[in-house]
Structure formats: C-alpha cells, structure tokens
All heavy atoms as TSV, in Angstrom:
chain	resi	resn	atom	element	x	y	z
A	1	MET	N	N	12.779	11.614	-26.423
A	1	MET	CA	C	13.710	10.790	-27.145
A	1	MET	C	C	12.999	9.526	-27.621
A	1	MET	O	O	12.166	8.987	-26.919
A	1	MET	CB	C	14.884	10.438	-26.230
A	1	MET	CG	C	15.934	9.613	-26.913
A	1	MET	SD	S	17.417	9.486	-25.906
A	1	MET	CE	C	18.512	10.428	-26.919
A	2	GLU	N	N	13.336	9.082	-28.793
A	2	GLU	CA	C	12.724	7.875	-29.352
A	2	GLU	C	C	13.742	6.744	-29.380
A	2	GLU	O	O	14.927	6.971	-29.616
A	2	GLU	CB	C	12.224	8.142	-30.768
A	2	GLU	CG	C	11.040	9.075	-30.805
A	2	GLU	CD	C	10.464	9.226	-32.205
A	2	GLU	OE1	O	10.719	8.356	-33.057
A	2	GLU	OE2	O	9.776	10.214	-32.432
A	3	TYR	N	N	13.258	5.549	-29.134
A	3	TYR	CA	C	14.101	4.363	-29.143
A	3	TYR	C	C	13.496	3.321	-30.078
A	3	TYR	O	O	12.269	3.186	-30.155
A	3	TYR	CB	C	14.209	3.753	-27.743
A	3	TYR	CG	C	14.923	4.639	-26.764
A	3	TYR	CD1	C	14.224	5.470	-25.910
A	3	TYR	CD2	C	16.309	4.651	-26.709
A	3	TYR	CE1	C	14.879	6.288	-25.012
A	3	TYR	CE2	C	16.979	5.476	-25.819
A	3	TYR	CZ	C	16.259	6.285	-24.975
A	3	TYR	OH	O	16.915	7.100	-24.095
A	4	GLU	N	N	14.363	2.576	-30.740
A	4	GLU	CA	C	13.915	1.460	-31.560
A	4	GLU	C	C	13.495	0.329	-30.626
A	4	GLU	O	O	14.211	-0.002	-29.679
A	4	GLU	CB	C	15.041	0.982	-32.472
A	4	GLU	CG	C	14.669	-0.228	-33.286
A	4	GLU	CD	C	15.837	-0.745	-34.111
A	4	GLU	OE1	O	17.003	-0.508	-33.750
A	4	GLU	OE2	O	15.554	-1.399	-35.116
A	5	ILE	N	N	12.334	-0.247	-30.885
A	5	ILE	CA	C	11.828	-1.364	-30.096
A	5	ILE	C	C	11.683	-2.561	-31.025
A	5	ILE	O	O	11.085	-2.449	-32.094
A	5	ILE	CB	C	10.463	-1.034	-29.451
A	5	ILE	CG1	C	10.586	0.189	-28.546
A	5	ILE	CG2	C	9.932	-2.244	-28.692
A	5	ILE	CD1	C	9.246	0.726	-28.062
A	6	ILE	N	N	12.232	-3.691	-30.613
A	6	ILE	CA	C	12.124	-4.921	-31.387
A	6	ILE	C	C	11.065	-5.794	-30.721
A	6	ILE	O	O	11.164	-6.115	-29.534
A	6	ILE	CB	C	13.471	-5.681	-31.421
A	6	ILE	CG1	C	14.598	-4.781	-31.903
A	6	ILE	CG2	C	13.334	-6.949	-32.261
A	6	ILE	CD1	C	14.465	-4.259	-33.304
A	7	TYR	N	N	10.046	-6.163	-31.497
A	7	TYR	CA	C	8.978	-7.031	-31.015
A	7	TYR	C	C	9.158	-8.414	-31.633
A	7	TYR	O	O	9.459	-8.528	-32.815
A	7	TYR	CB	C	7.606	-6.492	-31.434
A	7	TYR	CG	C	7.245	-5.169	-30.809
A	7	TYR	CD1	C	7.459	-3.974	-31.483
A	7	TYR	CD2	C	6.684	-5.119	-29.540
A	7	TYR	CE1	C	7.122	-2.756	-30.908
A	7	TYR	CE2	C	6.338	-3.908	-28.959
A	7	TYR	CZ	C	6.568	-2.741	-29.649
A	7	TYR	OH	O	6.232	-1.540	-29.078
A	8	GLU	N	N	8.970	-9.442	-30.800
A	8	GLU	CA	C	9.063	-10.815	-31.281
A	8	GLU	C	C	7.871	-11.613	-30.773
A	8	GLU	O	O	7.540	-11.557	-29.596
A	8	GLU	CB	C	10.363	-11.457	-30.786
A	8	GLU	CG	C	11.600	-10.757	-31.311
A	8	GLU	CD	C	12.885	-11.341	-30.775
A	8	GLU	OE1	O	12.871	-11.982	-29.695
A	8	GLU	OE2	O	13.918	-11.148	-31.435
A	9	LYS	N	N	7.239	-12.354	-31.693
A	9	LYS	CA	C	6.111	-13.199	-31.321
A	9	LYS	C	C	6.604	-14.626	-31.150
A	9	LYS	O	O	7.408	-15.109	-31.942
A	9	LYS	CB	C	5.032	-13.142	-32.394
A	9	LYS	CG	C	3.772	-13.902	-32.027
A	9	LYS	CD	C	2.676	-13.624	-33.004
A	9	LYS	CE	C	1.396	-14.363	-32.759
A	9	LYS	NZ	N	1.180	-15.056	-31.553
A	10	SER	N	N	6.129	-15.280	-30.095
A	10	SER	CA	C	6.470	-16.686	-29.861
A	10	SER	C	C	5.191	-17.462	-29.588
A	10	SER	O	O	4.101	-16.886	-29.554
A	10	SER	CB	C	7.426	-16.809	-28.676
A	10	SER	OG	O	6.744	-16.526	-27.474
A	11	SER	N	N	5.328	-18.722	-29.354
A	11	SER	CA	C	4.144	-19.543	-29.059
A	11	SER	C	C	3.532	-19.183	-27.710
A	11	SER	O	O	2.357	-19.468	-27.464
A	11	SER	CB	C	4.509	-21.023	-29.094
A	11	SER	OG	O	5.516	-21.297	-28.130
A	12	ASP	N	N	4.311	-18.539	-26.836
A	12	ASP	CA	C	3.832	-18.162	-25.501
A	12	ASP	C	C	3.281	-16.747	-25.419
A	12	ASP	O	O	2.741	-16.356	-24.401
A	12	ASP	CB	C	4.970	-18.277	-24.485
A	12	ASP	CG	C	5.435	-19.704	-24.301
A	12	ASP	OD1	O	4.739	-20.618	-24.766
A	12	ASP	OD2	O	6.494	-19.896	-23.704
A	13	GLY	N	N	3.474	-15.939	-26.439
A	13	GLY	CA	C	3.027	-14.543	-26.404
A	13	GLY	C	C	4.005	-13.656	-27.144
A	13	GLY	O	O	4.508	-14.022	-28.198
A	14	TRP	N	N	4.297	-12.500	-26.574
A	14	TRP	CA	C	5.174	-11.514	-27.206
A	14	TRP	C	C	6.287	-11.112	-26.258
A	14	TRP	O	O	6.115	-11.110	-25.038
A	14	TRP	CB	C	4.371	-10.258	-27.560
A	14	TRP	CG	C	3.468	-10.431	-28.728
A	14	TRP	CD1	C	2.218	-10.985	-28.719
A	14	TRP	CD2	C	3.711	-10.038	-30.067
A	14	TRP	NE1	N	1.685	-10.968	-29.978
A	14	TRP	CE2	C	2.588	-10.382	-30.832
A	14	TRP	CE3	C	4.777	-9.419	-30.702
A	14	TRP	CZ2	C	2.491	-10.131	-32.181
A	14	TRP	CZ3	C	4.680	-9.163	-32.063
A	14	TRP	CH2	C	3.548	-9.524	-32.786
A	15	SER	N	N	7.419	-10.724	-26.839
A	15	SER	CA	C	8.494	-10.118	-26.069
A	15	SER	C	C	8.980	-8.898	-26.835
A	15	SER	O	O	8.717	-8.754	-28.027
A	15	SER	CB	C	9.633	-11.105	-25.830
A	15	SER	OG	O	10.219	-11.477	-27.058
A	16	ALA	N	N	9.663	-8.029	-26.116
A	16	ALA	CA	C	10.185	-6.819	-26.743
A	16	ALA	C	C	11.457	-6.421	-26.028
A	16	ALA	O	O	11.630	-6.698	-24.838
A	16	ALA	CB	C	9.168	-5.688	-26.665
A	17	TYR	N	N	12.354	-5.775	-26.776
A	17	TYR	CA	C	13.572	-5.247	-26.177
A	17	TYR	C	C	14.006	-4.002	-26.925
A	17	TYR	O	O	13.573	-3.739	-28.041
A	17	TYR	CB	C	14.688	-6.288	-26.129
A	17	TYR	CG	C	15.210	-6.729	-27.476
A	17	TYR	CD1	C	16.335	-6.136	-28.044
A	17	TYR	CD2	C	14.586	-7.751	-28.176
A	17	TYR	CE1	C	16.814	-6.547	-29.279
A	17	TYR	CE2	C	15.055	-8.173	-29.396
A	17	TYR	CZ	C	16.177	-7.575	-29.955
A	17	TYR	OH	O	16.639	-7.975	-31.174
A	18	VAL	N	N	14.867	-3.218	-26.265
A	18	VAL	CA	C	15.354	-1.958	-26.809
A	18	VAL	C	C	16.866	-2.085	-26.969
A	18	VAL	O	O	17.592	-2.077	-25.969
A	18	VAL	CB	C	15.002	-0.778	-25.876
A	18	VAL	CG1	C	15.466	0.534	-26.468
A	18	VAL	CG2	C	13.506	-0.745	-25.604
A	19	PRO	N	N	17.364	-2.219	-28.201
A	19	PRO	CA	C	18.800	-2.419	-28.413
A	19	PRO	C	C	19.679	-1.332	-27.793
A	19	PRO	O	O	20.780	-1.622	-27.321
A	19	PRO	CB	C	18.945	-2.428	-29.933
A	19	PRO	CG	C	17.609	-2.840	-30.447
A	19	PRO	CD	C	16.624	-2.271	-29.463
A	20	GLU	N	N	19.208	-0.100	-27.767
A	20	GLU	CA	C	19.997	1.010	-27.229
A	20	GLU	C	C	20.052	1.026	-25.703
A	20	GLU	O	O	20.850	1.765	-25.121
A	20	GLU	CB	C	19.425	2.348	-27.705
A	20	GLU	CG	C	19.528	2.550	-29.208
A	20	GLU	CD	C	18.760	3.786	-29.624
A	20	GLU	OE1	O	19.351	4.880	-29.561
A	20	GLU	OE2	O	17.572	3.646	-29.983
A	21	LEU	N	N	19.200	0.234	-25.067
A	21	LEU	CA	C	19.136	0.183	-23.603
A	21	LEU	C	C	19.324	-1.261	-23.154
A	21	LEU	O	O	18.348	-1.972	-22.881
A	21	LEU	CB	C	17.789	0.726	-23.102
A	21	LEU	CG	C	17.443	2.157	-23.486
A	21	LEU	CD1	C	16.014	2.489	-23.069
A	21	LEU	CD2	C	18.433	3.138	-22.856
A	22	PRO	N	N	20.552	-1.738	-23.087
A	22	PRO	CA	C	20.797	-3.133	-22.699
A	22	PRO	C	C	20.092	-3.499	-21.396
A	22	PRO	O	O	20.137	-2.746	-20.424
A	22	PRO	CB	C	22.317	-3.189	-22.534
A	22	PRO	CG	C	22.828	-2.084	-23.406
A	22	PRO	CD	C	21.786	-0.997	-23.301
A	23	GLY	N	N	19.413	-4.623	-21.427
A	23	GLY	CA	C	18.679	-5.078	-20.254
A	23	GLY	C	C	17.246	-4.599	-20.193
A	23	GLY	O	O	16.494	-5.025	-19.324
A	24	CYS	N	N	16.851	-3.736	-21.108
A	24	CYS	CA	C	15.478	-3.223	-21.129
A	24	CYS	C	C	14.629	-4.153	-21.985
A	24	CYS	O	O	14.643	-4.082	-23.214
A	24	CYS	CB	C	15.443	-1.800	-21.669
A	24	CYS	SG	S	13.800	-1.053	-21.555
A	25	THR	N	N	13.912	-5.050	-21.319
A	25	THR	CA	C	13.085	-6.042	-21.995
A	25	THR	C	C	11.733	-6.135	-21.313
A	25	THR	O	O	11.560	-5.675	-20.182
A	25	THR	CB	C	13.747	-7.433	-21.968
A	25	THR	OG1	O	13.818	-7.864	-20.603
A	25	THR	CG2	C	15.127	-7.410	-22.580
A	26	SER	N	N	10.797	-6.766	-21.991
A	26	SER	CA	C	9.490	-6.995	-21.402
A	26	SER	C	C	8.801	-8.112	-22.158
A	26	SER	O	O	9.231	-8.493	-23.247
A	26	SER	CB	C	8.645	-5.721	-21.444
A	26	SER	OG	O	7.495	-5.889	-20.646
A	27	ALA	N	N	7.720	-8.616	-21.583
A	27	ALA	CA	C	6.941	-9.675	-22.221
A	27	ALA	C	C	5.465	-9.429	-21.960
A	27	ALA	O	O	5.097	-8.713	-21.032
A	27	ALA	CB	C	7.357	-11.035	-21.678
A	28	GLY	N	N	4.634	-10.018	-22.806
A	28	GLY	CA	C	3.195	-9.869	-22.648
A	28	GLY	C	C	2.445	-10.924	-23.437
A	28	GLY	O	O	3.019	-11.607	-24.289
A	29	ALA	N	N	1.171	-11.040	-23.144
A	29	ALA	CA	C	0.343	-12.061	-23.788
A	29	ALA	C	C	-0.018	-11.706	-25.228
A	29	ALA	O	O	-0.174	-12.590	-26.070
A	29	ALA	CB	C	-0.924	-12.278	-22.973
A	30	ASP	N	N	-0.161	-10.398	-25.513
A	30	ASP	CA	C	-0.528	-9.992	-26.872
A	30	ASP	C	C	0.188	-8.688	-27.231
A	30	ASP	O	O	0.875	-8.090	-26.405
A	30	ASP	CB	C	-2.043	-9.856	-27.025
A	30	ASP	CG	C	-2.667	-8.896	-26.026
A	30	ASP	OD1	O	-2.062	-7.831	-25.752
A	30	ASP	OD2	O	-3.761	-9.190	-25.515
A	31	ARG	N	N	0.032	-8.274	-28.456
A	31	ARG	CA	C	0.776	-7.106	-28.950
A	31	ARG	C	C	0.417	-5.833	-28.175
A	31	ARG	O	O	1.292	-5.037	-27.835
A	31	ARG	CB	C	0.490	-6.934	-30.455
A	31	ARG	CG	C	1.177	-5.769	-31.121
A	31	ARG	CD	C	2.678	-5.943	-31.194
A	31	ARG	NE	N	3.316	-4.738	-31.694
A	31	ARG	CZ	C	4.043	-4.669	-32.784
A	31	ARG	NH1	N	4.249	-5.735	-33.513
A	31	ARG	NH2	N	4.577	-3.536	-33.145
A	32	ALA	N	N	-0.855	-5.635	-27.885
A	32	ALA	CA	C	-1.263	-4.433	-27.152
A	32	ALA	C	C	-0.634	-4.404	-25.762
A	32	ALA	O	O	-0.141	-3.362	-25.316
A	32	ALA	CB	C	-2.788	-4.373	-27.051
A	33	GLU	N	N	-0.618	-5.551	-25.086
A	33	GLU	CA	C	-0.040	-5.611	-23.742
A	33	GLU	C	C	1.464	-5.342	-23.790
A	33	GLU	O	O	1.982	-4.580	-22.975
A	33	GLU	CB	C	-0.301	-6.978	-23.121
A	33	GLU	CG	C	0.233	-7.097	-21.717
A	33	GLU	CD	C	-0.044	-8.442	-21.067
A	33	GLU	OE1	O	-0.584	-9.353	-21.734
A	33	GLU	OE2	O	0.292	-8.580	-19.883
A	34	ILE	N	N	2.159	-5.928	-24.750
A	34	ILE	CA	C	3.601	-5.751	-24.809
A	34	ILE	C	C	3.968	-4.313	-25.173
A	34	ILE	O	O	4.968	-3.782	-24.706
A	34	ILE	CB	C	4.278	-6.771	-25.749
A	34	ILE	CG1	C	5.797	-6.762	-25.558
A	34	ILE	CG2	C	3.955	-6.517	-27.192
A	34	ILE	CD1	C	6.257	-7.070	-24.184
A	35	GLU	N	N	3.160	-3.662	-25.976
A	35	GLU	CA	C	3.430	-2.257	-26.308
A	35	GLU	C	C	3.366	-1.392	-25.049
A	35	GLU	O	O	4.211	-0.513	-24.847
A	35	GLU	CB	C	2.471	-1.756	-27.379
A	35	GLU	CG	C	2.784	-2.323	-28.749
A	35	GLU	CD	C	1.799	-1.904	-29.828
A	35	GLU	OE1	O	0.874	-1.120	-29.538
A	35	GLU	OE2	O	1.962	-2.372	-30.965
A	36	ASN	N	N	2.383	-1.622	-24.207
A	36	ASN	CA	C	2.283	-0.883	-22.947
A	36	ASN	C	C	3.424	-1.263	-22.003
A	36	ASN	O	O	4.035	-0.396	-21.380
A	36	ASN	CB	C	0.942	-1.145	-22.262
A	36	ASN	CG	C	-0.210	-0.479	-22.972
A	36	ASN	OD1	O	-0.060	0.600	-23.540
A	36	ASN	ND2	N	-1.353	-1.116	-22.950
A	37	ASN	N	N	3.703	-2.561	-21.905
A	37	ASN	CA	C	4.741	-3.036	-20.991
A	37	ASN	C	C	6.117	-2.482	-21.346
A	37	ASN	O	O	6.876	-2.093	-20.457
A	37	ASN	CB	C	4.801	-4.563	-20.987
A	37	ASN	CG	C	3.608	-5.199	-20.326
A	37	ASN	OD1	O	2.768	-4.527	-19.744
A	37	ASN	ND2	N	3.504	-6.510	-20.436
A	38	ILE	N	N	6.463	-2.451	-22.624
A	38	ILE	CA	C	7.799	-1.994	-22.994
A	38	ILE	C	C	7.937	-0.487	-22.777
A	38	ILE	O	O	9.003	-0.012	-22.403
A	38	ILE	CB	C	8.199	-2.425	-24.427
A	38	ILE	CG1	C	9.714	-2.277	-24.631
A	38	ILE	CG2	C	7.429	-1.656	-25.481
A	38	ILE	CD1	C	10.573	-3.165	-23.800
A	39	LYS	N	N	6.866	0.264	-22.963
A	39	LYS	CA	C	6.924	1.703	-22.677
A	39	LYS	C	C	7.204	1.939	-21.198
A	39	LYS	O	O	8.020	2.790	-20.839
A	39	LYS	CB	C	5.620	2.385	-23.107
A	39	LYS	CG	C	5.473	2.489	-24.612
A	39	LYS	CD	C	4.142	3.071	-25.001
A	39	LYS	CE	C	3.962	3.012	-26.512
A	39	LYS	NZ	N	2.628	3.427	-26.925
A	40	GLU	N	N	6.545	1.172	-20.339
A	40	GLU	CA	C	6.797	1.278	-18.902
A	40	GLU	C	C	8.223	0.848	-18.575
A	40	GLU	O	O	8.889	1.467	-17.739
A	40	GLU	CB	C	5.806	0.423	-18.117
A	40	GLU	CG	C	4.404	0.975	-18.104
A	40	GLU	CD	C	3.449	0.080	-17.323
A	40	GLU	OE1	O	3.912	-0.820	-16.573
A	40	GLU	OE2	O	2.233	0.275	-17.461
A	41	ALA	N	N	8.688	-0.206	-19.232
A	41	ALA	CA	C	10.043	-0.701	-18.991
A	41	ALA	C	C	11.080	0.357	-19.372
A	41	ALA	O	O	12.077	0.540	-18.658
A	41	ALA	CB	C	10.283	-1.992	-19.766
A	42	ILE	N	N	10.853	1.058	-20.473
A	42	ILE	CA	C	11.771	2.120	-20.893
A	42	ILE	C	C	11.800	3.229	-19.849
A	42	ILE	O	O	12.875	3.687	-19.453
A	42	ILE	CB	C	11.379	2.675	-22.276
A	42	ILE	CG1	C	11.631	1.627	-23.363
A	42	ILE	CG2	C	12.129	3.966	-22.589
A	42	ILE	CD1	C	11.025	1.971	-24.717
A	43	GLU	N	N	10.642	3.653	-19.389
A	43	GLU	CA	C	10.576	4.709	-18.378
A	43	GLU	C	C	11.328	4.311	-17.113
A	43	GLU	O	O	12.123	5.097	-16.577
A	43	GLU	CB	C	9.121	5.029	-18.039
A	43	GLU	CG	C	8.373	5.738	-19.150
A	43	GLU	CD	C	6.898	5.925	-18.837
A	43	GLU	OE1	O	6.492	5.693	-17.671
A	43	GLU	OE2	O	6.153	6.291	-19.756
A	44	LEU	N	N	11.106	3.097	-16.637
A	44	LEU	CA	C	11.776	2.633	-15.424
A	44	LEU	C	C	13.278	2.487	-15.645
A	44	LEU	O	O	14.076	2.841	-14.770
A	44	LEU	CB	C	11.175	1.310	-14.967
A	44	LEU	CG	C	9.743	1.385	-14.458
A	44	LEU	CD1	C	9.181	-0.012	-14.230
A	44	LEU	CD2	C	9.670	2.204	-13.181
A	45	HIS	N	N	13.661	1.987	-16.790
A	45	HIS	CA	C	15.075	1.820	-17.117
A	45	HIS	C	C	15.791	3.171	-17.097
A	45	HIS	O	O	16.867	3.297	-16.515
A	45	HIS	CB	C	15.201	1.154	-18.494
A	45	HIS	CG	C	16.559	0.640	-18.807
A	45	HIS	ND1	N	16.943	-0.635	-18.504
A	45	HIS	CD2	C	17.625	1.238	-19.398
A	45	HIS	CE1	C	18.196	-0.808	-18.889
A	45	HIS	NE2	N	18.629	0.314	-19.437
A	46	LEU	N	N	15.171	4.166	-17.718
A	46	LEU	CA	C	15.775	5.495	-17.747
A	46	LEU	C	C	15.837	6.118	-16.363
A	46	LEU	O	O	16.819	6.787	-16.015
A	46	LEU	CB	C	15.014	6.402	-18.719
A	46	LEU	CG	C	15.116	5.994	-20.191
A	46	LEU	CD1	C	14.224	6.879	-21.042
A	46	LEU	CD2	C	16.553	6.032	-20.680
A	47	GLU	N	N	14.808	5.901	-15.542
A	47	GLU	CA	C	14.836	6.416	-14.173
A	47	GLU	C	C	15.991	5.801	-13.399
A	47	GLU	O	O	16.693	6.503	-12.658
A	47	GLU	CB	C	13.515	6.071	-13.454
A	47	GLU	CG	C	12.361	6.950	-13.851
A	47	GLU	CD	C	11.078	6.570	-13.142
A	47	GLU	OE1	O	11.129	5.921	-12.073
A	47	GLU	OE2	O	10.008	6.908	-13.668
A	48	LEU	N	N	16.203	4.513	-13.564
A	48	LEU	CA	C	17.317	3.848	-12.874
A	48	LEU	C	C	18.654	4.381	-13.349
A	48	LEU	O	O	19.563	4.608	-12.554
A	48	LEU	CB	C	17.242	2.337	-13.075
A	48	LEU	CG	C	16.140	1.622	-12.312
A	48	LEU	CD1	C	16.041	0.158	-12.747
A	48	LEU	CD2	C	16.393	1.707	-10.820
A	49	LEU	N	N	18.790	4.571	-14.664
A	49	LEU	CA	C	20.042	5.092	-15.199
A	49	LEU	C	C	20.318	6.495	-14.672
A	49	LEU	O	O	21.442	6.809	-14.289
A	49	LEU	CB	C	19.997	5.136	-16.724
A	49	LEU	CG	C	20.120	3.800	-17.446
A	49	LEU	CD1	C	19.965	4.008	-18.962
A	49	LEU	CD2	C	21.444	3.120	-17.143
A	50	HIS	N	N	19.317	7.342	-14.640
A	50	HIS	CA	C	19.492	8.715	-14.153
A	50	HIS	C	C	19.780	8.728	-12.660
A	50	HIS	O	O	20.537	9.572	-12.186
A	50	HIS	CB	C	18.293	9.583	-14.491
A	50	HIS	CG	C	18.149	9.869	-15.952
A	50	HIS	ND1	N	19.180	10.275	-16.751
A	50	HIS	CD2	C	17.061	9.779	-16.771
A	50	HIS	CE1	C	18.757	10.435	-17.991
A	50	HIS	NE2	N	17.478	10.136	-18.029
A	51	GLY	N	N	19.194	7.805	-11.921
A	51	GLY	CA	C	19.439	7.718	-10.492
A	51	GLY	C	C	20.881	7.329	-10.194
A	51	GLY	O	O	21.454	7.747	-9.190
A	52	GLN	N	N	21.499	6.545	-11.060
A	52	GLN	CA	C	22.873	6.106	-10.866
A	52	GLN	C	C	23.861	7.224	-11.173
A	52	GLN	O	O	24.997	7.195	-10.732
A	52	GLN	CB	C	23.182	4.901	-11.739
A	52	GLN	CG	C	22.458	3.658	-11.304
A	52	GLN	CD	C	22.700	2.479	-12.239
A	52	GLN	OE1	O	23.383	2.596	-13.236
A	52	GLN	NE2	N	22.130	1.348	-11.887
A	53	GLU	N	N	23.422	8.207	-11.947
A	53	GLU	CA	C	24.304	9.316	-12.319
A	53	GLU	C	C	24.512	10.291	-11.171
A	53	GLU	O	O	25.474	11.028	-11.139
A	53	GLU	CB	C	23.733	10.072	-13.530
A	53	GLU	CG	C	23.721	9.252	-14.805
A	53	GLU	CD	C	23.029	9.960	-15.953
A	53	GLU	OE1	O	22.561	11.100	-15.759
A	53	GLU	OE2	O	22.938	9.371	-17.031
A	54	HIS	N	N	23.597	10.331	-10.215
A	54	HIS	CA	C	23.670	11.307	-9.121
A	54	HIS	C	C	24.422	10.766	-7.941
A	54	HIS	O	O	24.554	9.708	-7.620
A	54	HIS	CB	C	22.267	11.739	-8.694
A	54	HIS	CG	C	21.514	12.397	-9.808
A	54	HIS	ND1	N	21.777	13.673	-10.232
A	54	HIS	CD2	C	20.525	11.948	-10.599
A	54	HIS	CE1	C	20.969	13.989	-11.225
A	54	HIS	NE2	N	20.196	12.941	-11.465
C-alpha cells in the first residue's frame, strides 16, 4: 500500500507526516534521514494499528 508523505523543511531540519495515518510523523536532520525515518514510522504505526485490531 502506498501513502502520501508530506515533507517540510525548517531551519532545524526536516519533518514529515502521513495525512492518512493521523499521528504518524517523524523528523530528521536532512532529506535522506527523514525519508528513512518516515518509512520506519509508517511500518511501526501500521504494526500498532494491526495489534489493536486483535
């Protein structure tokens, strides 16, 4: 499944969030780091959601 990811640059680095997954956010120092971080955040978010279903 694919999700839209919104990336935002600030003076402190980068942040990202997934509109379809409320609460799924991440931050990083640069674009490469935030891309990896948000992918991990999505995986963990989905694991938590699936765990709550059982």
